[in-house]
Phi, psi and omega in degrees: 000128180289138174283126182291143175286145172287151180296321183296340178280331182275307185288138181233155165055043177064026184293151183280139172300319180299317178297322183300312175304316179289318178298317175301315184288328173292322180291319183292328169301316180302311187295316179299312177298319177296319177298313182299313178304314182277001182069026186271151168252129185266134184272319176269154175287148176310319179297314177301314181301315185295317179298317176298321177292321178296313186291328182280353179082013177293335176223145185235153177277139178239107180248148177281155187296332181260023181301136182077001176282326185238142172260128183258000000 
C-alpha cells in the first residue's frame, strides 16, 4: 500500500490548504479528461494521481499576494 503524502510535505512557505485543494481538484479533472480522450482506463483515482504529482513537485501552487484578504 502506498503511503499518502502529508499536506505539510506538499505545502511550502505558508501556502493555503484551500489553494492546494482547488489545485488538486483542477489537476484531477485534467487527468480524467485526458484519460477519457485517449480511451485510457485509470487504475488510480485522478485525485490520488494529482496529489502525488503535487508531492513530487511536478505541479506547484501559484497564489496571489492578497489571497484571503477579500471574501467574495
